[in-house]
DSSP file (Angstrom, degrees, kcal/mol; ACC not computed):
  #  RESIDUE AA STRUCTURE BP1 BP2  ACC     N-H-->O    O-->H-N    N-H-->O    O-->H-N    TCO  KAPPA ALPHA  PHI   PSI    X-CA   Y-CA   Z-CA
    1    1 A I              0   0    0      0, 0.0     2,-0.4     0, 0.0     0, 0.0   0.000 360.0 360.0 360.0 126.5  -25.1   25.0   21.7
    2    2 A E        -     0   0    0      1,-0.0     2,-0.6     0, 0.0     0, 0.0  -0.705 360.0-142.9 -85.6 134.0  -26.8   22.4   19.6
    3    3 A I        -     0   0    0     -2,-0.4    -1,-0.0     4,-0.0     4,-0.0  -0.870  20.6-132.4 -99.7 122.4  -24.5   20.6   17.2
    4    4 A G    >   -     0   0    0     -2,-0.6     3,-1.5     1,-0.1    -1,-0.0  -0.142  20.3-108.7 -72.1 166.4  -26.1   19.8   13.8
    5    5 A E  T 3  S+     0   0    0      1,-0.3    -1,-0.1     3,-0.0    -2,-0.0   0.681 114.8  65.1 -67.1 -18.4  -26.1   16.4   12.0
    6    6 A N  T 3  S+     0   0    0     54,-0.0     2,-0.5     2,-0.0    -1,-0.3   0.376  81.7  95.5 -88.7   6.3  -23.8   17.9    9.4
    7    7 A I    <   -     0   0    0     -3,-1.5     2,-0.4     2,-0.0    -4,-0.0  -0.857  50.2-179.3-100.7 127.7  -20.9   18.4   11.9
    8    8 A I        -     0   0    0     -2,-0.5     2,-0.5     2,-0.0    -3,-0.0  -0.995  18.2-142.8-126.9 128.3  -18.3   15.6   12.1
    9    9 A F        +     0   0    0     -2,-0.4     2,-0.4     2,-0.0    -2,-0.0  -0.789  21.6 178.9 -93.6 130.1  -15.3   15.8   14.5
   10   10 A V        +     0   0    0     -2,-0.5     2,-0.3     2,-0.0    -2,-0.0  -0.983   6.2 164.7-129.6 139.9  -12.0   14.5   13.3
   11   11 A G        -     0   0    0     -2,-0.4     2,-0.3     2,-0.0    -2,-0.0  -0.922  24.1-134.1-147.5 172.9   -8.7   14.4   15.2
   12   12 A T        -     0   0    0     -2,-0.3     2,-0.3     2,-0.0    -2,-0.0  -0.892  12.1-165.9-127.9 159.8   -5.3   13.0   15.3
   13   13 A V        -     0   0    0     -2,-0.3     2,-0.4     2,-0.0    -2,-0.0  -0.992  11.8-143.8-145.9 140.3   -3.1   11.5   18.0
   14   14 A N        -     0   0    0     -2,-0.3     2,-0.6     2,-0.0    -2,-0.0  -0.872  11.4-151.1-102.3 136.2    0.6   10.6   18.1
   15   15 A F        +     0   0    0     -2,-0.4     2,-0.3     3,-0.0     6,-0.1  -0.936  40.8 121.6-109.0 116.4    1.7    7.6   20.0
   16   16 A D  S >  S-     0   0    0     -2,-0.6     3,-1.5     4,-0.1    -2,-0.0  -0.852  77.8 -71.1-152.2-170.0    5.2    7.8   21.5
   17   17 A E  T 3  S+     0   0    0     -2,-0.3    -2,-0.0     1,-0.3     0, 0.0   0.618 125.0  58.1 -68.9 -10.9    6.9    7.5   24.9
   18   18 A T  T 3  S+     0   0    0      2,-0.1     2,-0.3     0, 0.0    -1,-0.3   0.481  97.2  72.0 -97.1  -2.4    5.4   10.8   26.1
   19   19 A T  S <  S-     0   0    0     -3,-1.5     2,-0.2     0, 0.0    -4,-0.0  -0.824  75.3-124.6-116.1 153.2    1.7    9.9   25.6
   20   20 A K        -     0   0    0     -2,-0.3     2,-0.1     1,-0.1    -4,-0.1  -0.597  36.6-103.0 -86.1 153.6   -0.7    7.6   27.4
   21   21 A E        -     0   0    0     -2,-0.2     2,-0.2     1,-0.1    -1,-0.1  -0.427  40.2-102.8 -72.8 153.2   -2.5    4.9   25.6
   22   22 A L        -     0   0    0     -2,-0.1    -1,-0.1     1,-0.1     2,-0.0  -0.512  41.4-107.4 -75.5 144.8   -6.1    5.5   24.7
   23   23 A S     >  -     0   0    0     -2,-0.2     4,-2.5     1,-0.1     5,-0.2  -0.319  18.4-120.2 -71.9 154.4   -8.6    3.6   26.9
   24   24 A D  H  > S+     0   0    0      1,-0.2     4,-1.9     2,-0.2     5,-0.1   0.858 114.7  58.2 -59.9 -35.5  -10.6    0.6   25.6
   25   25 A R  H  > S+     0   0    0      2,-0.2     4,-0.6     1,-0.2    -1,-0.2   0.920 108.9  43.4 -62.3 -44.6  -13.8    2.6   26.4
   26   26 A L  H >4 S+     0   0    0      1,-0.2     3,-1.4     2,-0.2     4,-0.3   0.930 112.5  52.2 -66.3 -45.2  -12.7    5.4   24.0
   27   27 A L  H >< S+     0   0    0     -4,-2.5     3,-0.9     1,-0.3    -1,-0.2   0.814 103.2  59.3 -62.4 -29.8  -11.5    3.0   21.3
   28   28 A D  H 3< S+     0   0    0     -4,-1.9    -1,-0.3     1,-0.2    -2,-0.2   0.716 108.9  44.9 -69.3 -20.1  -14.8    1.2   21.4
   29   29 A R  T << S+     0   0    0     -3,-1.4     2,-0.3    -4,-0.6    -1,-0.2   0.280 108.8  63.8-108.1   8.7  -16.6    4.5   20.5
   30   30 A T  S <  S-     0   0    0     -3,-0.9     2,-0.4    -4,-0.3     0, 0.0  -0.833  71.1-127.0-129.1 165.7  -14.2    5.7   17.7
   31   31 A N        -     0   0    0     -2,-0.3     2,-0.4     2,-0.0    40,-0.1  -0.957  30.0-157.1-110.1 134.2  -13.1    4.7   14.3
   32   32 A L        -     0   0    0     -2,-0.4     2,-0.5    -5,-0.1    42,-0.5  -0.891  17.1-164.3-116.2 142.2   -9.3    4.5   13.8
   33   33 A I        -     0   0    0     -2,-0.4     2,-0.6    40,-0.1    42,-0.1  -0.984  17.5-160.1-117.4 115.5   -7.1    4.7   10.8
   34   34 A T  B     -a   75   0A   0     40,-0.6    42,-0.9    -2,-0.5     2,-0.3  -0.864   5.5-151.4-101.7 121.5   -3.7    3.4   11.6
   35   35 A L        -     0   0    0     -2,-0.6     2,-0.3    41,-0.1    40,-0.0  -0.678  13.0-126.2 -92.2 144.3   -0.9    4.5    9.3
   36   36 A Q        -     0   0    0     -2,-0.3     2,-0.3    40,-0.1    -1,-0.0  -0.659  24.0-117.4 -87.7 144.3    2.2    2.4    8.7
   37   37 A K        -     0   0    0     -2,-0.3    -1,-0.0     0, 0.0     0, 0.0  -0.629  25.7-163.5 -80.2 137.5    5.6    3.9    9.2
   38   38 A I        -     0   0    0     -2,-0.3     5,-0.1     2,-0.0     0, 0.0  -0.990  24.3-117.4-120.4 125.7    7.9    4.1    6.1
   39   39 A P    >   -     0   0    0      0, 0.0     3,-1.8     0, 0.0     4,-0.5  -0.299  23.6-120.8 -59.3 144.7   11.6    4.7    6.6
   40   40 A F  G >  S+     0   0    0      1,-0.3     3,-1.3     2,-0.2     4,-0.5   0.834 111.5  62.8 -57.1 -34.0   12.8    7.9    5.0
   41   41 A C  G 3  S+     0   0    0      1,-0.3    -1,-0.3     2,-0.1     4,-0.2   0.726 104.6  48.2 -66.4 -19.1   15.2    6.0    2.8
   42   42 A E  G <> S+     0   0    0     -3,-1.8     4,-1.9     1,-0.1    -1,-0.3   0.473  85.6  90.9 -96.5  -3.8   12.2    4.3    1.2
   43   43 A M  H <> S+     0   0    0     -3,-1.3     4,-2.2    -4,-0.5     5,-0.2   0.887  82.4  54.6 -62.0 -40.8   10.2    7.5    0.6
   44   44 A D  H  > S+     0   0    0     -4,-0.5     4,-0.9     1,-0.2    -1,-0.2   0.899 109.6  47.9 -60.6 -40.1   11.6    8.1   -2.9
   45   45 A M  H  4 S+     0   0    0     -4,-0.2     3,-0.3     1,-0.2     4,-0.3   0.881 112.4  49.4 -67.1 -37.7   10.6    4.6   -4.0
   46   46 A E  H >< S+     0   0    0     -4,-1.9     3,-1.5     1,-0.2     4,-0.3   0.839 100.7  63.3 -71.6 -33.5    7.1    5.0   -2.6
   47   47 A Q  H >< S+     0   0    0     -4,-2.2     3,-1.0     1,-0.3    -1,-0.2   0.811  96.8  58.2 -64.5 -29.0    6.5    8.4   -4.2
   48   48 A G  T 3< S+     0   0    0     -4,-0.9    -1,-0.3    -3,-0.3    -2,-0.2   0.678 102.6  55.8 -71.1 -16.5    6.7    6.8   -7.7
   49   49 A K  T <  S+     0   0    0     -3,-1.5    -1,-0.2    -4,-0.3    -2,-0.2   0.405  76.2 127.4 -95.2   0.4    3.9    4.4   -6.7
   50   50 A V    <   -     0   0    0     -3,-1.0     2,-0.5    -4,-0.3    -3,-0.0  -0.392  41.7-162.8 -66.6 129.2    1.4    7.2   -5.8
   51   51 A V        -     0   0    0     -2,-0.2     2,-0.5     2,-0.0    -2,-0.1  -0.965  10.1-144.8-113.3 120.1   -1.9    6.8   -7.6
   52   52 A L        -     0   0    0     -2,-0.5    -2,-0.0     0, 0.0     0, 0.0  -0.734  15.6-166.4 -88.5 127.8   -4.1    9.9   -7.6
   53   53 A H        -     0   0    0     -2,-0.5     3,-0.1     1,-0.1    -2,-0.0  -0.813  29.6 -99.5-108.3 151.3   -7.8    9.3   -7.4
   54   54 A P        -     0   0    0      0, 0.0    -1,-0.1     0, 0.0     0, 0.0  -0.347  55.6 -83.4 -64.8 152.5  -10.5   11.9   -8.1
   55   55 A P        -     0   0    0      0, 0.0     2,-0.6     0, 0.0     0, 0.0  -0.244  41.7-138.7 -57.0 143.7  -12.0   13.6   -4.9
   56   56 A L        -     0   0    0     -3,-0.1     2,-0.5     2,-0.0    -3,-0.0  -0.932  10.3-151.2-108.6 121.9  -14.8   11.6   -3.3
   57   57 A K        +     0   0    0     -2,-0.6     2,-0.4     0, 0.0     0, 0.0  -0.823  17.5 178.5 -96.5 128.4  -17.7   13.5   -2.1
   58   58 A V        -     0   0    0     -2,-0.5     2,-0.1     4,-0.0    -2,-0.0  -0.996  21.2-135.9-130.8 127.7  -19.6   12.0    0.9
   59   59 A T     >  -     0   0    0     -2,-0.4     4,-2.4     1,-0.1     5,-0.2  -0.382  28.9-110.2 -75.9 161.8  -22.6   13.6    2.6
   60   60 A A  H  > S+     0   0    0      1,-0.2     4,-2.3     2,-0.2     5,-0.2   0.882 120.4  52.6 -59.4 -38.3  -22.7   13.6    6.4
   61   61 A G  H  > S+     0   0    0      2,-0.2     4,-2.1     1,-0.2    -1,-0.2   0.915 109.2  47.6 -64.2 -44.0  -25.6   11.1    6.3
   62   62 A E  H  > S+     0   0    0      1,-0.2     4,-3.0     2,-0.2     5,-0.4   0.895 110.7  53.4 -63.1 -39.9  -23.5    8.7    4.1
   63   63 A F  H  X>S+     0   0    0     -4,-2.4     4,-2.5     1,-0.2     5,-1.4   0.935 109.3  47.6 -59.8 -47.3  -20.6    9.1    6.4
   64   64 A R  I  <>S+     0   0    0     -4,-2.3     5,-0.9     3,-0.2    -1,-0.2   0.890 117.5  41.8 -63.8 -39.7  -22.7    8.2    9.5
   65   65 A I  I  <5S+     0   0    0     -4,-2.1     4,-0.2     3,-0.2    -2,-0.2   0.942 125.4  31.8 -72.7 -47.7  -24.2    5.1    7.8
   66   66 A N  I  <5S+     0   0    0     -4,-3.0    -2,-0.2    -5,-0.2    -3,-0.2   0.702 131.9  24.7 -89.2 -20.8  -21.1    3.8    6.0
   67   67 A W  I ><5S+     0   0    0     -4,-2.5     3,-0.6    -5,-0.4    -3,-0.2   0.828 120.8  43.4-109.4 -55.6  -18.3    4.8    8.4
   68   68 A M  I 3 <S+     0   0    0     -5,-1.4    -3,-0.2     1,-0.2    -4,-0.1   0.825 120.7  40.7 -68.2 -31.8  -19.6    5.2   12.0
   69   69 A R  T 3 <S+     0   0    0     -5,-0.9     2,-0.7    -4,-0.2    -1,-0.2   0.547  99.6  83.9 -93.7  -6.7  -21.7    2.1   12.0
   70   70 A N    <   -     0   0    0     -3,-0.6    -1,-0.0    -6,-0.1    -4,-0.0  -0.867  54.6-173.8 -99.6 116.2  -19.2   -0.1   10.2
   71   71 A K        +     0   0    0     -2,-0.7    -1,-0.1     2,-0.1    -3,-0.1   0.279  39.8 129.7 -93.1  11.0  -16.7   -1.5   12.5
   72   72 A A        -     0   0    0      1,-0.1     2,-0.3    -5,-0.1    -2,-0.1  -0.372  62.4-116.0 -66.2 145.1  -14.5   -3.1    9.8
   73   73 A M        -     0   0    0    -42,-0.1     2,-0.5    -2,-0.0    -1,-0.1  -0.659  24.4-156.4 -85.0 135.6  -10.8   -2.2   10.0
   74   74 A I        -     0   0    0    -42,-0.5   -40,-0.6    -2,-0.3     2,-0.5  -0.958   4.2-153.5-113.1 125.3   -9.3   -0.2    7.2
   75   75 A E  B      a   34   0A   0     -2,-0.5   -40,-0.1     1,-0.1   -42,-0.0  -0.856 360.0 360.0-100.7 133.2   -5.6   -0.4    6.5
   76   76 A V              0   0    0    -42,-0.9    -1,-0.1    -2,-0.5   -41,-0.1   0.330 360.0 360.0-114.2 360.0   -3.8    2.5    4.9
């Protein structure tokens, strides 16, 4: 089966004591978004700070150029 240029695979992974770390080889070929943990007691304070932005439309071509080839780290 041929996979077209408009297909992008996205996944998630949980890191805890039951999982193995990802290999350097895999990490070299992927883009990661690392989320920070927020204690539950601080969630109410954080929800008041939420800023809603309009949806951003990105074509598969733009994604490949601006995301896959850009190795800059993005903090969320």
